[in-house]
N, CA, C and O of each residue as an XYZ file, in Angstrom:
756
protein
N      11.745    -24.848    -10.811
C      10.828    -23.852    -10.271
C      10.098    -24.485     -9.086
O       9.191    -25.300     -9.257
N      10.509    -24.099     -7.905
C       9.943    -24.688     -6.700
C       9.227    -23.621     -5.873
O       9.785    -22.567     -5.565
N       7.974    -23.924     -5.522
C       7.206    -23.008     -4.699
C       7.468    -23.328     -3.234
O       7.469    -24.488     -2.822
N       7.689    -22.271     -2.462
C       8.007    -22.437     -1.054
C       6.989    -21.621     -0.254
O       6.974    -20.392     -0.327
N       6.141    -22.313      0.508
C       5.084    -21.643      1.266
C       5.652    -20.606      2.239
O       5.084    -19.526      2.403
N       6.759    -20.933      2.874
C       7.379    -20.013      3.831
C       7.828    -18.719      3.141
O       7.628    -17.627      3.671
N       8.433    -18.849      1.960
C       8.857    -17.661      1.207
C       7.659    -16.847      0.735
O       7.675    -15.617      0.780
N       6.617    -17.549      0.281
C       5.403    -16.852     -0.171
C       4.780    -16.075      0.985
O       4.378    -14.923      0.821
N       4.701    -16.706      2.149
C       4.135    -16.054      3.325
C       4.973    -14.842      3.746
O       4.429    -13.771      4.015
N       6.285    -15.016      3.802
C       7.175    -13.903      4.180
C       7.065    -12.751      3.199
O       6.925    -11.595      3.596
N       7.129    -13.074      1.913
C       7.025    -12.041      0.880
C       5.686    -11.316      0.969
O       5.629    -10.090      0.883
N       4.611    -12.084      1.144
C       3.275    -11.486      1.231
C       3.166    -10.540      2.422
O       2.606     -9.450      2.307
N       3.698    -10.959      3.555
C       3.613    -10.126      4.759
C       4.434     -8.849      4.623
O       3.986     -7.773      5.021
N       5.633     -8.965      4.063
C       6.477     -7.776      3.871
C       5.787     -6.804      2.918
O       5.709     -5.607      3.197
N       5.289     -7.316      1.796
C       4.613     -6.447      0.832
C       3.329     -5.846      1.408
O       3.011     -4.689      1.133
N       2.589     -6.622      2.204
C       1.377     -6.113      2.843
C       1.705     -4.906      3.724
O       0.987     -3.905      3.713
N       2.789     -5.010      4.481
C       3.192     -3.907      5.360
C       3.643     -2.693      4.558
O       3.335     -1.559      4.924
N       4.366     -2.920      3.476
C       4.880     -1.809      2.676
C       3.768     -1.143      1.876
O       3.682      0.084      1.842
N       2.918     -1.938      1.234
C       1.817     -1.369      0.432
C       0.831     -0.640      1.337
O       0.340      0.433      0.985
N       0.540     -1.216      2.499
C      -0.313     -0.609      3.528
C      -1.611     -0.028      2.970
O      -1.925      1.141      3.193
N      -2.357     -0.851      2.246
C      -3.608     -0.385      1.656
C      -4.622     -0.012      2.727
O      -5.426      0.898      2.520
N      -4.603     -0.687      3.855
C      -5.538     -0.333      4.932
C      -5.238      1.068      5.464
O      -6.157      1.835      5.751
N      -3.967      1.399      5.592
C      -3.586      2.733      6.040
C      -3.859      3.802      4.994
O      -3.949      4.988      5.308
N      -3.989      3.366      3.745
C      -4.233      4.309      2.652
C      -5.714      4.537      2.366
O      -6.057      5.308      1.470
N      -6.593      3.876      3.115
C      -8.030      4.012      2.859
C      -8.478      5.476      2.841
O      -9.215      5.860      1.932
N      -8.064      6.316      3.808
C      -8.495      7.718      3.731
C      -8.016      8.425      2.461
O      -8.728      9.266      1.911
N      -6.813      8.087      1.996
C      -6.281      8.689      0.765
C      -7.124      8.233     -0.426
O      -7.488      9.036     -1.286
N      -7.427      6.939     -0.465
C      -8.218      6.378     -1.565
C      -9.599      7.022     -1.596
O     -10.094      7.378     -2.665
N     -10.221      7.173     -0.436
C     -11.549      7.790     -0.361
C     -11.478      9.245     -0.821
O     -12.371      9.719     -1.524
N     -10.438      9.939     -0.433
C     -10.256     11.330     -0.855
C     -10.084     11.417     -2.375
O     -10.677     12.281     -3.021
N      -9.280     10.528     -2.936
C      -9.082     10.518     -4.388
C     -10.387     10.195     -5.112
O     -10.701     10.797     -6.139
N     -11.140      9.248     -4.574
C     -12.430      8.897     -5.173
C     -13.390     10.074     -5.115
O     -14.130     10.333     -6.064
N     -13.371     10.780     -3.999
C     -14.247     11.949     -3.845
C     -13.911     13.008     -4.898
O     -14.812     13.612     -5.480
N     -12.636     13.229     -5.139
C     -12.215     14.243     -6.104
C     -12.484     13.835     -7.546
O     -12.903     14.654     -8.364
N     -12.239     12.561     -7.854
C     -12.356     12.104     -9.244
C     -13.757     11.614     -9.595
O     -14.064     11.438    -10.774
N     -14.600     11.394     -8.613
C     -15.925     10.861     -8.868
C     -15.980      9.375     -8.588
O     -16.912      8.903     -7.938
N     -15.013      8.641     -9.061
C     -14.864      7.225     -8.740
C     -13.443      6.778     -9.075
O     -12.704      7.465     -9.779
N     -13.093      5.635     -8.562
C     -11.772      5.051     -8.800
C     -11.974      3.803     -9.650
O     -12.889      3.020     -9.395
N     -11.149      3.618    -10.633
C     -11.207      2.399    -11.431
C     -10.336      1.348    -10.738
O      -9.134      1.253    -10.983
N     -10.975      0.567     -9.872
C     -10.276     -0.417     -9.044
C      -9.488     -1.418     -9.885
O      -8.341     -1.745     -9.580
N     -10.133     -1.898    -10.954
C      -9.474     -2.884    -11.812
C      -8.223     -2.301    -12.439
O      -7.159     -2.919    -12.417
N      -8.356     -1.106    -13.000
C      -7.232     -0.468    -13.675
C      -6.088     -0.196    -12.699
O      -4.929     -0.474    -13.007
N      -6.411      0.345    -11.524
C      -5.375      0.638    -10.529
C      -4.658     -0.634    -10.102
O      -3.433     -0.649     -9.985
N      -5.418     -1.700     -9.868
C      -4.834     -2.967     -9.431
C      -3.955     -3.586    -10.516
O      -2.855     -4.063    -10.236
N      -4.442     -3.577    -11.743
C      -3.676     -4.163    -12.855
C      -2.406     -3.364    -13.114
O      -1.339     -3.947    -13.306
N      -2.506     -2.038    -13.124
C      -1.326     -1.205    -13.361
C      -0.296     -1.399    -12.252
O       0.893     -1.550    -12.532
N      -0.740     -1.397    -10.999
C       0.186     -1.587     -9.881
C       0.848     -2.961     -9.943
O       2.052     -3.081     -9.717
N       0.071     -3.993    -10.246
C       0.622     -5.349    -10.353
C       1.649     -5.417    -11.470
O       2.734     -5.971    -11.295
N       1.304     -4.854    -12.615
C       2.212     -4.851    -13.763
C       3.507     -4.118    -13.434
O       4.599     -4.600    -13.734
N       3.374     -2.945    -12.813
C       4.570     -2.176    -12.432
C       5.476     -2.982    -11.498
O       6.695     -3.000    -11.669
N       4.875     -3.644    -10.516
C       5.673     -4.413     -9.559
C       6.382     -5.586    -10.222
O       7.552     -5.846     -9.940
N       5.686     -6.289    -11.096
C       6.301     -7.447    -11.749
C       7.399     -6.999    -12.711
O       8.469     -7.607    -12.755
N       7.143     -5.940    -13.482
C       8.183     -5.417    -14.375
C       9.393     -4.979    -13.564
O      10.533     -5.281    -13.919
N       9.138     -4.266    -12.472
C      10.241     -3.773    -11.646
C      11.014     -4.918    -11.001
O      12.230     -4.827    -10.829
N      10.322     -5.987    -10.645
C      10.979     -7.157    -10.068
C      12.012     -7.717    -11.045
O      13.121     -8.076    -10.648
N      11.645     -7.790    -12.313
C      12.538     -8.368    -13.309
C      13.553     -7.376    -13.862
O      14.702     -7.738    -14.114
N      13.139     -6.135    -14.051
C      13.999     -5.201    -14.781
C      14.246     -3.889    -14.050
O      14.721     -2.929    -14.656
N      13.931     -3.830    -12.756
C      14.005     -2.569    -12.020
C      15.349     -1.874    -12.051
O      15.458     -0.732    -12.497
N      16.365     -2.561    -11.578
C      17.684     -1.923    -11.532
C      18.187     -1.578    -12.924
O      18.732     -0.496    -13.145
N      18.003     -2.498    -13.861
C      18.448     -2.261    -15.241
C      17.714     -1.082    -15.846
O      18.330     -0.219    -16.472
N      16.401     -1.037    -15.666
C      15.583      0.045    -16.201
C      16.026      1.396    -15.648
O      16.166      2.367    -16.391
N      16.242      1.445    -14.342
C      16.682      2.704    -13.733
C      18.053      3.131    -14.257
O      18.286      4.314    -14.504
N      18.958      2.167    -14.426
C      20.299      2.480    -14.948
C      20.230      2.990    -16.381
O      20.951      3.917    -16.750
N      19.352      2.378    -17.196
C      19.218      2.790    -18.597
C      18.790      4.247    -18.704
O      19.285      4.980    -19.559
N      17.874      4.668    -17.841
C      17.428      6.069    -17.898
C      18.245      6.980    -16.983
O      17.898      8.141    -16.768
N      19.330      6.433    -16.454
C      20.261      7.244    -15.676
C      19.821      7.564    -14.265
O      20.218      8.585    -13.704
N      18.998      6.695    -13.683
C      18.534      6.922    -12.317
C      19.020      5.809    -11.407
O      19.318      4.697    -11.844
N      19.089      6.143    -10.139
C      19.366      5.110     -9.152
C      18.108      4.934     -8.293
O      17.173      5.731     -8.369
N      18.105      3.897     -7.491
C      16.941      3.590     -6.657
C      16.642      4.753     -5.711
O      15.478      5.051     -5.444
N      17.685      5.409     -5.204
C      17.489      6.524     -4.277
C      16.733      7.678     -4.944
O      15.826      8.248     -4.338
N      17.088      8.022     -6.162
C      16.395      9.106     -6.875
C      14.936      8.758     -7.111
O      14.050      9.603     -6.986
N      14.704      7.515     -7.451
C      13.349      7.009     -7.660
C      12.538      7.132     -6.373
O      11.384      7.560     -6.391
N      13.153      6.752     -5.263
C      12.489      6.827     -3.960
C      12.200      8.272     -3.568
O      11.141      8.560     -3.012
N      13.126      9.179     -3.851
C      12.930     10.597     -3.524
C      11.757     11.172     -4.321
O      10.938     11.907     -3.769
N      11.669     10.847     -5.607
C      10.553     11.333     -6.432
C       9.223     10.842     -5.870
O       8.272     11.615     -5.757
N       9.156      9.570     -5.521
C       7.931      9.028     -4.924
C       7.598      9.694     -3.606
O       6.430      9.939     -3.305
N       8.624      9.988     -2.816
C       8.394     10.619     -1.516
C       7.811     12.023     -1.661
O       7.010     12.452     -0.830
N       8.204     12.731     -2.702
C       7.690     14.088     -2.919
C       6.202     14.048     -3.283
O       5.420     14.858     -2.786
N       5.813     13.107     -4.147
C       4.396     12.969     -4.501
C       3.584     12.612     -3.255
O       2.523     13.188     -3.015
N       4.088     11.660     -2.465
C       3.402     11.252     -1.233
C       3.313     12.428     -0.258
O       2.299     12.589      0.422
N       4.362     13.248     -0.184
C       4.393     14.424      0.685
C       3.230     15.369      0.345
O       2.526     15.839      1.240
N       3.037     15.644     -0.949
C       1.973     16.564     -1.342
C       0.581     15.985     -1.068
O      -0.328     16.717     -0.677
N       0.414     14.687     -1.270
C      -0.864     14.052     -0.944
C      -1.142     14.182      0.553
O      -2.264     14.480      0.961
N      -0.108     13.958      1.366
C      -0.246     14.068      2.820
C      -0.584     15.500      3.231
O      -1.407     15.711      4.122
N       0.037     16.472      2.595
C      -0.257     17.875      2.918
C      -1.720     18.211      2.612
O      -2.368     18.936      3.368
N      -2.227     17.685      1.513
C      -3.647     17.884      1.202
C      -4.523     17.335      2.315
O      -5.488     17.976      2.730
N      -4.186     16.156      2.792
C      -4.995     15.500      3.817
C      -4.950     16.247      5.143
O      -5.984     16.440      5.782
N      -3.773     16.662      5.556
C      -3.596     17.287      6.864
C      -4.144     18.715      6.878
O      -4.839     19.111      7.813
N      -3.826     19.477      5.841
C      -4.177     20.898      5.835
C      -5.463     21.222      5.088
O      -5.931     22.360      5.119
N      -6.036     20.230      4.419
C      -7.253     20.481      3.658
C      -7.005     21.300      2.408
O      -7.916     21.952      1.898
N      -5.771     21.269      1.909
C      -5.422     21.994      0.685
C      -5.842     21.179     -0.531
O      -6.162     19.995     -0.416
N      -5.838     21.814     -1.682
C      -6.103     21.095     -2.923
C      -4.956     21.377     -3.882
O      -4.941     22.392     -4.578
N      -4.001     20.463     -3.903
C      -2.832     20.625     -4.763
C      -3.069     19.935     -6.097
O      -2.830     20.515     -7.156
N      -3.547     18.678     -6.042
C      -3.897     17.974     -7.269
C      -5.233     18.511     -7.740
O      -6.118     18.786     -6.930
N      -5.381     18.662     -9.052
C      -6.601     19.239     -9.607
C      -7.813     18.386     -9.275
O      -7.791     17.165     -9.430
N      -8.875     19.045     -8.814
C     -10.151     18.355     -8.632
C     -10.697     18.003    -10.010
O     -10.453     18.701    -10.994
N     -11.425     16.927    -10.054
C     -12.060     16.560    -11.306
C     -11.136     15.884    -12.299
O     -11.494     15.744    -13.469
N      -9.923     15.450    -11.856
C      -9.084     14.666    -12.751
C      -9.879     13.454    -13.200
O     -10.699     12.930    -12.446
N      -9.643     13.016    -14.402
C     -10.354     11.836    -14.906
C     -10.052     10.640    -14.021
O      -8.912     10.463    -13.590
N     -11.069      9.804    -13.739
C     -10.856      8.644    -12.863
C      -9.726      7.730    -13.327
O      -9.009      7.157    -12.506
N      -9.566      7.595    -14.660
C      -8.482      6.731    -15.130
C      -7.119      7.339    -14.826
O      -6.150      6.609    -14.619
N      -7.035      8.667    -14.797
C      -5.784      9.334    -14.453
C      -5.478      9.147    -12.980
O      -4.362      8.770    -12.623
N      -6.452      9.406    -12.121
C      -6.279      9.259    -10.674
C      -5.999      7.800    -10.323
O      -5.241      7.516     -9.396
N      -6.604      6.886    -11.059
C      -6.413      5.466    -10.785
C      -4.972      5.029    -11.039
O      -4.498      4.062    -10.442
N      -4.281      5.740    -11.923
C      -2.887      5.389    -12.209
C      -1.945      6.228    -11.349
O      -1.139      5.676    -10.599
N      -2.038      7.561    -11.449
C      -1.218      8.456    -10.626
C      -2.179      9.351     -9.863
O      -2.965     10.050    -10.502
N      -2.168      9.373     -8.582
C      -1.195      8.824     -7.647
C      -1.575      7.483     -7.022
O      -0.869      7.020     -6.126
N      -2.675      6.833     -7.463
C      -3.111      5.621     -6.759
C      -2.218      4.413     -7.053
O      -1.568      3.897     -6.144
N      -2.174      3.955     -8.310
C      -1.345      2.785     -8.638
C       0.120      3.082     -8.357
O       0.839      2.255     -7.797
N       0.555      4.281     -8.757
C       1.906      4.754     -8.450
C       1.808      6.198     -8.012
O       1.256      6.998     -8.767
N       2.295      6.590     -6.867
C       3.182      5.883     -5.959
C       2.521      5.284     -4.719
O       3.222      4.715     -3.882
N       1.179      5.391     -4.568
C       0.586      4.885     -3.326
C       0.676      3.371     -3.183
O       1.116      2.877     -2.145
N       0.268      2.628     -4.206
C       0.293      1.163     -4.104
C       1.675      0.630     -4.488
O       2.342     -0.031     -3.691
N       2.084      0.921     -5.695
C       3.382      0.438     -6.181
C       4.359      1.604     -6.172
O       4.812      2.060     -7.222
N       4.672      2.072     -4.993
C       5.539      3.227     -4.856
C       7.000      2.859     -4.707
O       7.394      1.703     -4.859
N       7.781      3.863     -4.410
C       9.224      3.674     -4.287
C       9.565      2.674     -3.190
O      10.486      1.872     -3.346
N       8.834      2.713     -2.088
C       9.086      1.771     -1.002
C       8.827      0.342     -1.437
O       9.598     -0.565     -1.124
N       7.720      0.147     -2.171
C       7.387     -1.180     -2.674
C       8.437     -1.651     -3.671
O       8.874     -2.801     -3.627
N       8.839     -0.762     -4.566
C       9.810     -1.137     -5.600
C      11.169     -1.494     -5.002
O      11.778     -2.493     -5.385
N      11.639     -0.679     -4.065
C      12.929     -0.986     -3.447
C      12.834     -2.261     -2.609
O      13.800     -3.019     -2.526
N      11.683     -2.501     -1.991
C      11.470     -3.734     -1.234
C      11.540     -4.942     -2.171
O      12.121     -5.969     -1.819
N      10.950     -4.821     -3.357
C      10.999     -5.916     -4.328
C      12.440     -6.254     -4.708
O      12.802     -7.424     -4.831
N      13.254     -5.219     -4.890
C      14.668     -5.462     -5.219
C      15.373     -6.180     -4.078
O      16.214     -7.048     -4.308
N      15.026     -5.813     -2.846
C      15.620     -6.481     -1.675
C      15.144     -7.922     -1.570
O      15.940     -8.824     -1.312
N      13.840     -8.143     -1.770
C      13.288     -9.497     -1.686
C      13.910    -10.420     -2.732
O      14.104    -11.611     -2.491
N      14.215     -9.854     -3.890
C      14.776    -10.648     -4.985
C      16.131    -11.261     -4.607
O      16.515    -12.308     -5.129
N      16.841    -10.601     -3.704
C      18.138    -11.138     -3.285
C      17.982    -12.301     -2.302
O      18.924    -13.068     -2.105
N      16.803    -12.440     -1.683
C      16.606    -13.461     -0.660
C      15.671    -14.592     -1.066
O      15.823    -15.716     -0.587
N      14.704    -14.317     -1.942
C      13.656    -15.289     -2.239
C      13.589    -15.596     -3.728
O      14.046    -14.818     -4.566
N      13.002    -16.762     -4.034
C      12.806    -17.168     -5.429
C      11.763    -16.267     -6.090
O      10.767    -15.888     -5.473
N      12.009    -15.937     -7.341
C      11.157    -15.007     -8.074
C       9.696    -15.453     -8.118
O       8.801    -14.627     -7.934
N       9.435    -16.736     -8.355
C       8.045    -17.200     -8.445
C       7.311    -17.016     -7.116
O       6.105    -16.773     -7.111
N       8.015    -17.128     -6.000
C       7.388    -16.932     -4.692
C       7.070    -15.451     -4.456
O       6.062    -15.116     -3.834
N       7.929    -14.585     -4.953
C       7.680    -13.142     -4.852
C       6.464    -12.769     -5.701
O       5.620    -11.983     -5.271
N       6.379    -13.332     -6.899
C       5.243    -13.039     -7.781
C       3.933    -13.469     -7.130
O       2.942    -12.743     -7.202
N       3.915    -14.630     -6.502
C       2.694    -15.074     -5.806
C       2.374    -14.111     -4.666
O       1.206    -13.784     -4.452
N       3.382    -13.652     -3.934
C       3.182    -12.663     -2.870
C       2.585    -11.373     -3.411
O       1.699    -10.782     -2.793
N       3.076    -10.938     -4.570
C       2.538     -9.733     -5.215
C       1.067     -9.953     -5.565
O       0.218     -9.115     -5.262
N       0.775    -11.077     -6.199
C      -0.605    -11.357     -6.633
C      -1.572    -11.452     -5.457
O      -2.686    -10.933     -5.531
N      -1.162    -12.106     -4.379
C      -2.020    -12.202     -3.183
C      -2.325    -10.811     -2.625
O      -3.464    -10.512     -2.265
N      -1.305     -9.975     -2.558
C      -1.504     -8.614     -2.049
C      -2.411     -7.813     -2.969
O      -3.250     -7.046     -2.498
N      -2.253     -7.981     -4.268
C      -3.045     -7.187     -5.189
C      -4.511     -7.615     -5.215
O      -5.383     -6.794     -5.498
N      -4.793     -8.872     -4.928
C      -6.188     -9.302     -4.780
C      -6.806     -8.569     -3.587
O      -7.932     -8.078     -3.671
N      -6.070     -8.498     -2.484
C      -6.555     -7.791     -1.297
C      -6.726     -6.294     -1.590
O      -7.723     -5.694     -1.189
N      -5.763     -5.699     -2.283
C      -5.841     -4.281     -2.649
C      -7.098     -4.041     -3.487
O      -7.833     -3.083     -3.247
N      -7.339     -4.900     -4.457
C      -8.515     -4.769     -5.316
C      -9.802     -4.793     -4.491
O     -10.691     -3.969     -4.706
N      -9.905     -5.728     -3.556
C     -11.098     -5.846     -2.710
C     -11.298     -4.557     -1.901
O     -12.420     -4.063     -1.788
N     -10.225     -4.020     -1.346
C     -10.329     -2.775     -0.573
C     -10.758     -1.621     -1.479
O     -11.649     -0.851     -1.120
N     -10.127     -1.496     -2.653
C     -10.483     -0.413     -3.574
C     -11.938     -0.521     -4.023
O     -12.629      0.489     -4.154
N     -12.389     -1.721     -4.253
C     -13.754     -1.949     -4.713
C     -14.787     -1.602     -3.639
O     -15.940     -1.312     -3.956
N     -14.377     -1.632     -2.376
C     -15.311     -1.413     -1.266
C     -15.105     -0.100     -0.524
O     -15.516      0.022      0.630
N     -14.481      0.881     -1.158
C     -14.244      2.150     -0.467
C     -15.534      2.870     -0.095
O     -15.593      3.533      0.940
N     -16.566      2.748     -0.926
C     -17.841      3.404     -0.588
C     -18.438      2.812      0.677
O     -18.934      3.545      1.533
N     -18.395      1.496      0.802
C     -18.897      0.842      2.023
C     -18.078      1.264      3.235
O     -18.627      1.538      4.303
N     -16.764      1.314      3.061
C     -15.893      1.725      4.161
C     -16.172      3.163      4.571
O     -16.155      3.503      5.754
N     -16.430      4.003      3.571
C     -16.739      5.406      3.852
C     -18.034      5.528      4.647
O     -18.104      6.312      5.593
N     -19.055      4.766      4.277
C     -20.324      4.782      5.006
C     -20.140      4.252      6.424
O     -20.721      4.779      7.372
N     -19.346      3.227      6.557
C     -19.090      2.616      7.866
C     -18.386      3.609      8.800
O     -18.714      3.692      9.984
N     -17.430      4.352      8.267
C     -16.665      5.287      9.086
C     -17.439      6.571      9.388
O     -17.245      7.170     10.445
N     -18.305      6.997      8.484
C     -19.041      8.244      8.672
C     -18.160      9.447      8.379
O     -16.943      9.322      8.243
N     -18.789     10.614      8.284
C     -18.068     11.828      7.911
C     -17.025     12.232      8.958
O     -15.885     12.536      8.610
N     -17.413     12.237     10.241
C     -16.460     12.656     11.277
C     -15.343     11.624     11.445
O     -14.183     11.991     11.629
N     -15.685     10.345     11.383
C     -14.663      9.306     11.472
C     -13.682      9.393     10.331
O     -12.479      9.198     10.508
N     -14.207      9.687      9.158
C     -13.358      9.831      7.979
C     -12.433     11.039      8.104
O     -11.262     10.961      7.734
N     -12.949     12.155      8.623
C     -12.122     13.345      8.814
C     -10.984     13.087      9.805
O      -9.850     13.509      9.581
N     -11.295     12.395     10.895
C     -10.254     12.061     11.879
C      -9.210     11.152     11.243
O      -8.008     11.383     11.377
N      -9.680     10.114     10.547
C      -8.748      9.199      9.879
C      -7.909      9.912      8.828
O      -6.709      9.660      8.713
N      -8.533     10.796      8.065
C      -7.823     11.523      7.012
C      -6.674     12.333      7.607
O      -5.563     12.315      7.078
N      -6.935     13.039      8.696
C      -5.881     13.840      9.335
C      -4.794     12.947      9.932
O      -3.603     13.199      9.755
N      -5.221     11.896     10.643
C      -4.254     11.003     11.292
C      -3.382     10.298     10.262
O      -2.160     10.258     10.403
N      -4.006      9.739      9.222
C      -3.223      9.048      8.208
C      -2.448     10.022      7.333
O      -1.424      9.657      6.756
N      -2.925     11.252      7.228
C      -2.159     12.278      6.522
C      -0.837     12.528      7.220
O       0.199     12.664      6.568
N      -0.868     12.589      8.544
C       0.371     12.789      9.311
C       1.280     11.576      9.177
O       2.495     11.719      9.038
N       0.688     10.370      9.219
C       1.492      9.157      9.042
C       2.109      9.131      7.643
O       3.285      8.803      7.483
N       1.315      9.477      6.639
C       1.811      9.508      5.265
C       2.910     10.554      5.115
O       3.890     10.334      4.403
N       2.747     11.680      5.779
C       3.769     12.724      5.773
C       5.075     12.208      6.375
O       6.156     12.454      5.841
N       4.961     11.491      7.493
C       6.147     10.913      8.137
C       6.820      9.883      7.234
O       8.047      9.818      7.175
N       6.017      9.072      6.527
C       6.572      8.088      5.598
C       7.310      8.794      4.465
O       8.398      8.373      4.072
N       6.723      9.860      3.943
C       7.368     10.616      2.859
C       8.695     11.201      3.320
O       9.691     11.142      2.599
N       8.704     11.767      4.530
C       9.939     12.359      5.054
C      10.990     11.282      5.310
O      12.170     11.480      5.021
N      10.560     10.145      5.851
C      11.496      9.042      6.097
C      12.102      8.543      4.787
O      13.311      8.331      4.694
N      11.251      8.357      3.774
C      11.737      7.929      2.461
C      12.742      8.931      1.912
O      13.783      8.553      1.375
N      12.420     10.206      2.054
C      13.300     11.278      1.566
C      14.629     11.249      2.305
O      15.693     11.276      1.685
N      14.565     11.192      3.639
C      15.789     11.194      4.472
C      16.654      9.972      4.197
O      17.871     10.093      4.052
N      16.031      8.789      4.122
C      16.794      7.568      3.899
C      17.526      7.564      2.563
O      18.553      6.902      2.410
N      16.991      8.306      1.601
C      17.578      8.281      0.269
C      18.389      9.526     -0.067
O      18.940      9.635     -1.163
N      18.462     10.457      0.865
C      19.307     11.639      0.644
C      20.462     11.702      1.616
O      21.382     12.502      1.445
N      20.418     10.857      2.645
C      21.485     10.857      3.633
C      21.361     11.977      4.646
O      22.311     12.251      5.379
N      20.212     12.631      4.704
C      20.009     13.716      5.670
C      19.644     13.180      7.039
O      19.438     13.957      7.971
């Protein structure tokens, strides 16, 4: 078991880009607004657990339940699509007042943090890097995710209402594009 700083750095950077917690701040703030609060610890632990389980048993698990990675990615893209539509159009598709523990798991831990893109990336990383280096990359990213989730109220105050509205619309469109790209890449359209 050998730790490789270069692999840890590469894995961390790839996962940071895929998880994109900074780009998800408007979504997180919106979810917190609807649920009352977000359970940062629970969301972080669930997302970390999902990623580590998927790293070890992802392909096997999907095969056992009769799914392929593409189907998994399409399902995640549809959930992300609806979240993006809420942000862009100001619709309310997910029920307001969902329990914070529910919102903290779906859609926050999955599919926003540990979504189909993250899971498929983990499978790709596993072919190139040592597992222990990937796990350290996951843990480093999840510490950062936790810090961001824990400070959403401060970020919201810093951005202000109008800044938040602009960000919500802009990131809603970006999230919509990500959902469509995920869908297209996994359907062959």
